[in-house]
N, C-alpha and C positions, 0 to 999 in steps of 0.2 A: 529481298530479305523481310519476313515479316516483321511487323511492328511488335515491340513488346507488351504484353499486357499491363494497362494501366494502373494495374494492383499488383504487380510485382515487387513491389518495396514494402508491401505488406504481407507476403506470404509466409515470412517468420511468425510476424506478429499473431497472425492467426492459427499458428500452427498448434498442434497437440502436445509439443516439450514445453511449450510455456503454459499451457494449461496444467499440465502437469504438476510444473515449478508452483505455480500459483496454488494448486491444491495442498502440496507438500508445506508451503509458508503459512495457510491459512492453518494448515492442521496443528504445525508447531506452534502458531501464535497463539491459538485458542488453548491449546494444551498448558503453555506458560502462563497466559493470562487468566483463564479461568483457575488453575491452580493457586495462583497468587491472590485471586479473589475471594476464592473459599478462605483460603488461609487468615485473610484480612477480616474477614465477617468473624471468624472464629477467635480471632486475638484482640479485636477492638474493645469488647468490654472488659478484657482480661488486663490488657495493658493500656489501659487510658492515659497512663503518664506519657504515654509516647503518642497514642492517635488520638488524644484530645488535650494535649499539650497548650495548644491557646486556648483552650476554655479553660483551662484549669489555671493559668498562668497570668493571662491577660483581662483586666478590666472591662475593655470594649466589647468581647465576647460574651459577657456575663449575658446580656438580654436576648441572646440565642435560645431558642428552644434546646432542652436535653434530649438528645437522641435514646430511642429505646436501646437496651441491652441485648433485643432479640436477634437472631441471626441476620437477617434482612430486613428487619424493621425500622432501620434507619434509613432507608433510601427513600420513601414517602416522606419521611419528616423533612428529610434534607430537601426534596424537590419542591416542597411547598413553603420554603423559606422565600420571602418575598423580596423585590428589588430595594423596598424600604428598608428591609431588615440588612441587608447585604451592604446598603449604603452606610447604616448606624454603625455597622460592627466592622465593615473590611474596607470603607472608605471610597473615595472615586475611583482610583487606581482598579482596586478588586473589581468594583462595578464595570468599568470600561474594559477590561481583561476579559470578564464574562461576556458582556456584549458582542465582542468580536466572534465568540463561538456562536452566538445566537445568528448575527449576521452570515456566517459561513453556512450554517445550518438551513437557514432561509433559502439564501442562493444556491444550495446543491441541494436541496427536496425539488425547487422548480427545475433544473436543470437536469436532474436524475430522473425527472419524470418524462421529459421531452427525450431524452437519450434511451428510455426503455422504450417509449410509445413509438418514436419516429426516427430517431437517427442510426440506433440498432438496427430495426428493420430493413431500412434503406442499405446500410453498410453490408448487412447480411446477403442481400438480395444482389446489390451489384458487386461486391467482392469476394462472393464466393468462388473460391478456388475452382478452374475450369479444367476439366478431363479431355475435352479437345477443343480444336478451335470453332468447331461448330456449336457445340453448347456454351462457348466462351462468348461468341456472338450473340447467341440466344438470351443469355444472362443479361449483358449489357443492353440490349436494344429492346428490352420487352417493357421497357417504361412508356414507348409511344406507340399508339395502335398503326399510324401511319407508317412508322419505321418498320414495325413488324410486319405490316403487309409487304413492304419493299423487299423486308429480308425474305419472305416466303417467295416471291418472285423472283429472286437471286440479283436485283437490280442496284443493291445498296452499295456504294461506292465508298473506298477507303476514305476519301476526303471529308465523308461527313462524320467520323468517328467523335471528332472534338466536339461538333454540336451535340452528337448523341450524349457525349459525357457531361457537357454542360448542363443537361435537363436535371441530373442529381447534384451536381454542383450548386444549383442555385439554393440548395438547402444549406451549404455554407454560409452563402450570403445572409439569408434570412435570419438564421439563428445567431451570426455573427451581430448584427442589428438588435435581437431580441434579447441576448444574454448581456450585450453591453448595457442595453437600457436598463435590464434589471439590476446590474450591478451598480449604475450610477443612481436608480431610484432606492435602492437600501443604502447606499452609502449616505444619500441625502436624509432619507428617514432616521436612520439611525443616529445619525449627525445632528439632526432638531432634537432628535428623543434626549441624547445626551448633553446636548446645551441646553435645554428646559432643566434637566435634572441637576445638571452643575450650577447653573445660575439660580436655581432655587435653594439648592444645599449650601454653597459657597456664600450665597447672599444673605441666608439666616445665621450666621456664624459671626461672632465678633472677638476672636480669640486675639491673643496678641501680635500671633502671625498674619492674621487677616488685616490688621491695622498697621502693620510694619512694611517700609519701604529699604529696600537694599541700593543704597546710594552708591555710586562709583564715580572714579574719576573726579574727586575733589580736588581742588588745587591745593596747594601749600597754605597760601594766606588763611582758607578757610577750616583747615585741619585741627578745629578744636570743636567741642559740643557745643559750646554758646554760639560761635559763628554758624556752625551748621543750622541749630535750631531758630536762629534768626534769620537765616536764608530759606529756610522752607515756611517760615511764619508769613514772611514778607511776602511771599505768593498769593496769600490770603484763599488759601485751599483749606484751611484746617488749623486748629491748635497742634502742637507737638507734645505730647506726654513725655518721652524722654528719647535719648540720644544716646547709642554706644559706637563710640569711635574704635576701630579696630586698631591695635598698635602691633608693634615688632614683639611680640612675646615669644619669639623662639628660643631663648633663655629658660624661660620659666617652663614652656612645654616640654623642653628637653630634659629639664630637671625632674617635672611631673613623670616621665617616662622612666628616667632613671629609678625615683623613688620605687614606683611598681617593682620595676625588676629586683631591686634591695628586698622590696617587701616580699615578695613570693619566695625568694632565697632564704630568707629569715623564718617563715614558715614552715618550710620545708625543715631546716634545722631544728625547728621546735618540735614538727612531726615526727621527728626521729627520734628525739630525746623521750618525749612523751609518750610514745607507743605509736601503733597503728591501726586503722579502723578496720574492723571484721565485717563482712560483708552478712547483712540482714535482709533476709526475703521480704521484698514487697510485692504483693499480689496484683498490685495495679501498675507495675511498671514491669521492664524487661528483667527476665529469669537472673538476669547478672547484672541488674541494675543496683546500685546503692542506695538507701534513703537518703532525702535531702540534707546536708549537712548544716551545724547552726553556724551561723556567723555572728558577728559582734550584736549581742542581743540588748535591746533595751526595753522598758515597760512599756513603752507605747505601741512596740511592734509585736502586736497580738500574733500575727501570722508566724514570724519567726520563731515566737516564745514556742508556738505550738508546735511549729516542728522540731524543736528542741525536745520538747518534753516527751516526744514518741521516742527519743534516743535515751533514756532514762529509764533505769529497771527503780522497782518499788523500793529499794533500799538506799534511793537517790545518787547509786555509783553508775558512771557513763558504761553501759554494756558494750559500747561498741569500740573500746579504749582497751588495749595490754600493753603493760609497760614491755618495751621495746629494749631498752639497755638503760643502766645506770650511768652509763658513762656518755658524757656531753660529746657532741657530735665535732669534728674537724675540718678547717678548711685550709687550702693552700693558698698562700698569698705570696707575691713575687714582688720585689724590691731591687734597689741598687740600678746602676748604669745598665741600660737596655734590660732591666728585668730580668737578669739573668741568675741572680740568687733568691731563694725562696725559703718559708718556711711554715710549719704547720701551726695554727693557731685555734683557739676555741672560735667554731663558727657562730656560735648564738652572740657572743659579746662582740664579735666583730661585725657582723650584720647590724646588730643594734645601735654600734657604735656610728656606722655608716647611716643607717637610718636618722640617727639624731642628727649628725651633721647637714644630712640633705635636708631634713625639716628646717633648720636655723636658715639653711641659704634659700629655700622658697619663701620663709617668711621674709627675709630681706629683699627677694624679688619682687614680691607681691607689693611692696613699697615703693618701689622703683618706678620713676615716671620713663616709660617707653616711648620710644620716637613713633609718633602717629603717622600712619598708611592713608591711602585713596579712598579707603571705603568705609563704611559706616551703615548702620541700622538706625533708622527712625521710625519710632513709633507715633500715629496720628491719634487723634482722640476719636476717630470712627473709620471704618470701613469704605465710607465713601469719600472721605478726604485721601485715605491711601489709594485708592483706583484713580482718583482725579490726577492724583501724583504720577502713577505709573504710566497713564496713557496720554500724558501730555509731554513736550519738550521744555525743560525747565530752565535750560541756560542757550544762549544763541551760540557759544563756543563748542566748536566739535570736540567730544570725547571726554565732556567736562560735565559732572551732574548729569547720569544717566540713571534715572531710576527704573526700578523692575520691583515685582512682588518678591517679599522675601522669603526662604523657607523657614521651617519652624525651627526652632533653637536647637533641639536635638538632633536635626538632620544638617545642621552646618558643620564643615569640615574646617576648624578655627586654625590649623596650621596654613591652610591655603589661603586664609583672609590676609595675610602680611606678605604674600606673593607679587611683586611686581607685574605691571601689566606685560612687559618684555618678558618675564620670566614666562608667564601663561603663554604667551604667543609662541615663545621657543619650544616649552614643553609640548603644545599643542600639534605643532609642525613635526616634531621630533617623533612623537607617536604617531601622527598620520604615516610618516616615514616607513617606522618599522610595520606598521599594519600593511603598507604596499610590499614590503619584503616579504612578510608573511605569507601574504596572499599568494605571492610567486613561490615560496617554498612548499603552501599545500598544495599548491597545483602540478608542483614535481613529484609529491608524494601520492598524488588522485590520478596520475597519468597509468600507473599500473592496474589500480582500480579500476579504471575506466577499460584498459587492455581486457582486464578479468570478465569482462562483460560479454565479450564475442570471443567464443572458443575457436572460431576460425582463426583470429589472429594468433592464439594460443597456439593452432596446431601448424600455422605458417612458420613461426618462432622457433618452435620445439616440436616436430611432428611427433614424437612418440610419445610424449607427455600428452598432446592433443589427442592422439587416437586412446590413449588409455582414458582419458577423461571422457570421449565420447561413448567409448563402450562399456561403462558403467553409469547406470540410469540415476544413484543415489548421489555418487559423485559429481556429475554431471548439473544434476539439480543443486547441490549444494556448491558449488563454484558460481553456477549462473544466478543463483536466488539468495541463499543463507549467508555466503562469505560476503558480497559486497553490500547487503543491508545491514548485517552486523558490523562490518567494519566502518560503513558511513555513521551508524547511530552511535557507535564508541566515539569516534571525532568528534560528534556534534553534543556529546556529554563531557569530554574533557576540554576540548578548545577554548569555549566560553570561559571557563576559569582562568586562561589566559589573558583574554581580551579582557575580563574584570580586572585583573591586575594591571594591567596598561591602563585601564581607565582611570584608576585612582592615582595616576602619576600625571595627569594632564593639569593638576592645579586647580578643578573645579571646586567650588566654595560651597555647594551641597550635594548631599549624596543623592538627592533626586535628579539634579544634572549627570550624574555619575550614571543613573540607573538608565537614563536616557540613551547615553554613549554608549553603556554597554548594548542596548537595544539594537542602536544603529552598527555599531563594529559586527555584532554576532549575526545580523542579518546579511550583511554584506559579506560575512565569511559563508554561509550557509548557503546564499543565493548565488555568489560568484561561482563556488568551487562545486555545489551540488547541482547546480543546474546549467549557468555557463561554461564552464569548463568541460563537462559532459557532453553537452549539445555542439560545441566546437570542436572538441576531439572526433567526435563522430561524424561531423560533416568533412573534417580534414581526412579521416580515414576512407570516407566515399571517394576525396579527391585522389588519394595515393593509389586507391583500386584501379582507377582510370587510367593511372601512369601519366598524365598530362595536369598540369596546373593551369597552363595559361587558357587552354579551349573553357574549362568551367568557370574560371574567374571572371572572364571577359562575357560569358552567356549567362545574365541574370535570371533567368527561368532555370538553368540548371543548377545554380546554387540555391535558389529557393526549393527546389526539388530534393537535393543532396541535405538541406537543412530538415524538412519537412519527413525525409528516410531517418535521418537521425533522431528526430522525436520518437519515430515510430518504433524505431529499436529499443528506445529508453523507457517504451512504455511498460515492458515488464518488470523492468528495474524500482521504478517509481510505484508502480502498484504493491509490489510486495515489501518496500520501503513503508507505504503507508498501513498496510495491513500490520507489520510487525510493530510499528509504532502505536497504532489503534489497538489492536487486539492483544499484543502482548506485553508491550513497556508500559502503557497507561498502568495497567492494573499494579505492575509491579512499584510503579510510583506512588499507587495509595498506600500499599503496603510499606513504603518508605524502605525498600531494601539496601540502600545506601547507607542509612544512619544506623540500620539494625546490625549491618555488617561491619562499621566501622566504630560501633559501641565498644566491642572488646579490646580495640586498639586504644582508643581513647582513654579507657579503663585502665590499661595497664601502666598508661603515662602519668594519670592522676596520682597524687600523692597527699595535699592539702585539702582541708576542709574547702577552700577556693576554687579548686581545682574539681572537686565532687558538684559543688555549686554549678559550676558553668556546665558539667555534664548534664543536668536535667533541664537545660532551656531549650525551648521549643526550637525546630529547625528552621533557619530564614528561608523563605520564599522570595526568589528574584526574578522579576519579570524578564530582565535581560536573559534569562537563561532559558525561558519557556517559550517567550513572545517569536521570538526570528523563527524556531523550527515551525511553529503553529501557523506564520505567514507563509513562510515556504510553501508547506503543504496546501495551504488555499490557493497561491499563486499558480502550483503545479495542477491543482484542479479545474482553476479557470482556462487554463493554456490547453488542458486536453480536453475540453468539454465538448467540441465536435467532432474531434478524429475520431477514427475506427478506434474500438476498442473502448472508447470515452465511460461506457456505463460501468465498465470495472472501476476505473478510478474515481468516480462521482460517487460510487455505492462505498466504495471503501473509504473515501473522504468522509462520507457523511455519517458512517460507524465510527471515524477518528474524532469528529468534532461533537458527536452528541457522547460519548464515552469520555472524552476530555473535559467537557462542561461539567459532568457530575463529579470527576475526579478533583477538577481545581476548584470546585465549589465547595467539595468538603475539605479540603487542606488549606484553603484562603480563610474560611470560616472557623474550622475547627482543630486544626493540626499544626499549621506553621504559622510563625510570626512574618509580618511585612509591616511595610512603612504605613502609619495612618494617616498624616496630614498630606494630603494628595491632592491633584488638582486636575485629573485626569489627561495630562498634555500628552500622553501617548497616543490620544485617539487619532491626532492627524498624522503621527507617523504611520498609525496602523493602515488609514483610507490613502495616502500618499503611496504606499506599497501593494496596496489591492489596486489602485487605477494603474501603476508600472505592470500588474499582472495582466489586466484589461488590454493594456497596450501590446504585450508580448502575444496576448492571445489573437489580437487582430492582425499582428504579422505572421504568427504562423499559420491563420486561416488563407492570408494572401500567398504565403508559401505554398500552401496545398493546391490553392485554386489555379495560380499562375503556369506552371508547368501545361496543365491539361487545356487549359481555356482561358488564355491570355486576355480575351477582351472582357472577361468578367472581373479580373483582379483589382482594376481600377475602382471598380465600385465600393470597394472597401476603405480609398482614401478619403472620402468624405467623413466616413466614421471614426479614422484616425484622426483626423484634422477636429474632429467633433469632441473628442475625447481629450485631447490636448487643451482646447477652451474649457472644456468642463472643469479641467484640473487648474486651469488659470482662475477662473470662477470661484471655484473651490477654495482656493486658498486667498483670496480676498474676500470672502464673504463669510466664511465660516470660521475660519481659522482663529480670527480676532476673537471672536466670541469663545475660543477655547483656551485663549490664554488670559483674560481679563474677565472681571466680573462689572456687568451693565450696571450703571447707577439706578435704573429704574427697577431692577432686580433687589437690589438693597434695599430702597426705600419701601418696595411691597413686602418684603420681609419684615422691615420693622415696622410697619403697621399691620402684620397678619394677625395678630391677638386680637386687635379690637374690630378688625374688620372680616374677619371669618364668619361669624355667623350672620353678618349683612350677606356675604357674598354667597353663602349656601342658600339662605332664603330667596335670593334673587335667581338662584339655578345656573350659578357661575361654578364651573368646573373646580372642585377644591382639591383634586388629586396631590397637585404639586405642593399645597398647603400643609398636607400630611407628612411630606417630607420634613417640613420645619417642626410642626409639632412633635414627631416621633423622635427627631434629634436634639431638639432642644428638651424634653422630657428625660433622655436619657444622656443629655449633654454629649452626644455623639461621640463618636471614637477620637476623633482630631482634637476635640476641646478636653476630655478626659486625660490624656496623655501630656496636655502641656500647661494646667492647671497651677503646677509648681515649677514653671520653668521661665525662663526670661533671657534677653539677649546680653547675655556675659560669658566670657572666656571661661570654661568649668575650671583651668589652672588657677584662677583667682581666687573662686570662692569655695572648691572641693576640700572635704573636710580631710585633715591628714590621718586618715583611720588607723587605727590598732592593726596587729596581726590577727587572723582569725586562726584562734586555735580551741581545741575541744575543750579543753579542763584549765581554765584561769586560775583555779585556785591551786594547781598544781605549780603553776608558773610564778605564783605568787610566794608558795612555800619554799621554791628552788633557791629562793633568796638572792639571785643574780640577774633576773629579767625584770624590766620597767615595765608597769601596766601602763 
């Protein structure tokens, strides 16, 4: 019996149908993406209230250059924005996020070059479909002149085929080492760059956040601000400026939440009584957008006064209000046993009475001495003292006096500060169990999707449907290309919201920790369900096709070959997915299609001035939603970098990251709001996952070589061991510098103003000093947002604000409202 051609597993991969599917995907993606991009360029100067929302609403974006209102003129200006400006305006998290795209672009540029110049020609030569056995042998053997001569003489034995194949399989070994070395070099180079920037950037600041310790595990006998201050100062690392001991403020926080609910209902009642807002066209916002409504105006609030004055006509009457009804609104209240009885009462009087009662209760609670917890925020007199505390063990007792860098005051989730350690542990394990169950659930959903990737499976399960799908070219292309990619893209958009909701229940004390948790959970979802599940299902389907589980499972080479074949079959799916995301979805994201589509729905539900004020706020950019998908695509590109057809994946990935860099740079700097005080801690998570992709790349290469040249596959083992060792060294060497600030960086920053002239005169590189100078000149995005913040629960000091209504004079004339 003749041996199978060594490239039979890739016959479908190189087929014409897949090429047509890819062309269809490119055409559709370009059509959608180009239409969205041109629409954005036309609407951007007209709808600046949406597409420049961060620039218009956030002070930290004010130093950024104004983008021209021309059709394409904004692109060169955006491209010329320097890293210093990104740091000063967007913070370290934005800087790190964009550096991820630069890392991918550098890696894919090099690998795509080799894929086009070396790997593709070799694969085209070796894996060329044979018309007959003679041509097949000729194509396989013409690498070696000696073997070619033996072929002409007819003396070549079948036993030499594995040696012949190994001639081109050496290419896998060489490029496995080359691409692994490239990835390690880029990881180290980019990490050094980010550490340099991070140390200079954070070392140059002296905000209250940078000087504050989050001290947990405080024993009961030390739970007073005086004892904590005495304990820290006895360590002789610095002076303590202030101590905020967290207490069990649950009743107070609940009362504040209840007050806001009552306040909103009272505002709705007043809005119904006084009138409703008439839509005024604002040429700088959406055609359906309302102008910014006036809130409680003070003489010092010039911005709000300016916004209010735009809504007043020349005769001083509010042009946006029309009397709705002279009758005061009513509301139903229930009373009696089991709330079975009800009656209608005046809504304004009822909610104002409830508001007065809850205000009295809040004032009483603010005077109450709550039970202290085991968590405190300790502000030191210097950043150096704070860093010495967080980098040292403060107490010999386990789980006591644990010091960590503090999040900014606005970033703290205060209801979680008075949760017990046991409660946090239980919540963390419970959420982990839910995530595991959801993983099984998503896998069950994705099984039909994986089945849809193979029309042969459909035909085997439903012959009539399979034949019908195969007979229609357009339908066949849609089933194999558009349907799986669209469904997977939809899941990757919707599921992260669920994991974000779950992460908020884990009891973490800062939004930054929640963000990192969302990144981790969403990456696990995307990677496991859209790579591991698909690959395993593909491998199992090959086992089922053989009809014998025992033999494949016992034969390691057979398992590796089936794994490689499964990845080869999925190449078309991943290629189309990357094309759709890069050429189609990214321009739609730039257009903020979701915000535009949801705006009318939000507008319908808006009733009060407060509702309208919330409508015009910039959308929030969440790294946990966008970073996991980016990492998944980068890992896919790494894994396929030497397989047949790799040039397609690498070019599509290069386009994805190039377009994504421009889109995200615009959104982070001009369009969307995001957390300002950041430390760039996500970079270590990014590098860990890139290293995971490199390891999978090495395993895939081994699976590609092992069935054809078993003697060559062990050569990958030293590379795998070296990668694991690199991961260990990286975690021990570089990760600490991504979590703390070196004392030398702090001292260098403190003396930079005095020494800058000397250093420049001496020829020392002052590039890093420029970060400090620009940040201090503009007081950086982190510090400008914290100038009026301090470590105190907002429920203790927040003003009990009055209702937002448009016409307070009418409220006074009503005679029944209280101002």
